[in-house]
C-alpha positions in Angstrom: 136.0 -150.8 -42.6 135.8 -151.1 -38.5 132.6 -153.1 -37.2 131.3 -153.8 -33.6 128.7 -156.1 -33.0 126.1 -155.4 -29.9 122.4 -156.7 -28.6 123.9 -160.3 -27.6 122.5 -162.0 -24.0 120.8 -165.1 -22.1 117.2 -165.3 -24.1 114.7 -168.4 -23.2 114.0 -170.7 -26.4 111.2 -169.9 -28.2 112.2 -165.8 -27.3 113.6 -162.8 -29.2 116.8 -160.7 -29.7 118.0 -158.2 -32.4 121.9 -158.0 -33.1 123.3 -154.5 -34.1 126.4 -154.2 -36.4 127.4 -150.7 -36.3 130.0 -149.8 -38.6 132.7 -147.0 -38.9 134.5 -145.9 -41.7 133.3 -145.2 -45.4 131.7 -146.8 -47.8 129.2 -148.5 -45.6 126.7 -148.4 -48.5 128.9 -150.3 -50.7 129.6 -153.3 -49.1 128.1 -156.2 -48.8 127.4 -157.2 -45.1 126.8 -161.0 -43.5 126.5 -162.3 -40.3 128.2 -166.0 -38.9 128.4 -168.1 -35.7 130.6 -169.9 -33.9 129.4 -172.3 -30.8 132.4 -174.0 -28.9 133.9 -176.8 -30.4 132.4 -176.2 -34.0 133.4 -173.8 -36.9 132.1 -170.7 -38.0 129.2 -170.4 -40.2 127.4 -168.9 -41.8 124.0 -167.4 -40.6 122.7 -164.5 -43.1 123.5 -161.9 -45.3 122.2 -158.7 -47.2 123.8 -156.9 -50.5 125.0 -153.8 -50.5 122.1 -152.4 -52.0 119.7 -154.4 -49.4 118.4 -156.2 -52.8 119.2 -159.7 -52.0 119.4 -162.0 -49.0 120.5 -164.9 -47.8 120.2 -167.4 -45.0 121.6 -170.8 -44.1 119.4 -173.7 -43.8 118.9 -173.6 -40.2 117.9 -170.1 -39.7 115.4 -169.3 -42.6 112.0 -168.2 -41.4 112.9 -167.0 -38.1 116.2 -164.7 -38.9 115.7 -161.6 -40.5 118.7 -159.5 -41.9 118.3 -155.5 -42.3 120.2 -152.7 -42.7 120.2 -148.7 -42.2 123.2 -147.1 -44.4 122.1 -143.6 -42.8 123.0 -145.2 -39.6 125.5 -147.7 -41.0 124.3 -150.5 -39.5 123.3 -153.9 -40.1 120.8 -155.8 -37.7 120.1 -159.2 -37.3 116.7 -159.6 -35.5 116.5 -163.6 -34.2 112.9 -164.4 -33.4 112.0 -168.0 -32.2 115.5 -169.0 -30.6 116.6 -172.7 -30.3 119.5 -173.9 -28.0 121.2 -175.0 -31.1 121.7 -171.1 -31.6 123.8 -170.5 -28.7 127.1 -169.1 -30.4 129.4 -165.9 -30.3 128.1 -163.8 -33.3 129.8 -161.9 -36.0 129.2 -159.5 -38.3 131.3 -158.9 -41.3 131.6 -156.3 -44.2 132.7 -157.8 -47.7 133.0 -154.7 -51.2 132.9 -155.7 -54.3 129.8 -157.1 -56.7 127.2 -159.8 -54.8 127.3 -163.1 -55.2 124.7 -165.6 -53.8 127.7 -168.5 -53.7 130.3 -166.0 -52.0 128.4 -164.3 -49.3 128.1 -167.1 -47.5 131.4 -167.9 -47.3 134.1 -166.7 -44.8 136.8 -165.4 -47.8 134.0 -163.3 -49.4 134.8 -161.1 -46.2 137.6 -158.5 -45.9 136.6 -156.3 -42.5 135.3 -158.4 -39.5 134.0 -156.7 -36.0 134.5 -158.4 -32.3 131.4 -161.1 -31.9 128.7 -160.7 -29.4 127.5 -163.9 -27.2 124.4 -165.5 -27.5 122.6 -167.7 -25.3 119.4 -169.9 -25.5 118.9 -171.3 -22.2 116.5 -174.8 -22.7 
């Protein structure tokens, strides 16, 4: 499966953005989908994930209550709605796809995913 993230940009603190990740190839509905981010000089970190069924979601503590992950299997797309953005949310955001059964632990780890898309830059000005 191939993935392409979009929707990033420059926004003021307190603003909102919605990222999209369009996938191509078969089997989207069978993939767990995740969002990760990497800020300059920092390691890639988990942001949010949604199970293949859409029935389970997971968020990092830093975004819980502000970000919402969702999926539209008819459009082969996963979304990340980001509200109340903070300067510390500035990073390159990437989406990833991982086949298999949903595991709350595994879905937060980079090795839980087999395919990655190019990232989209999110910059939050304070």
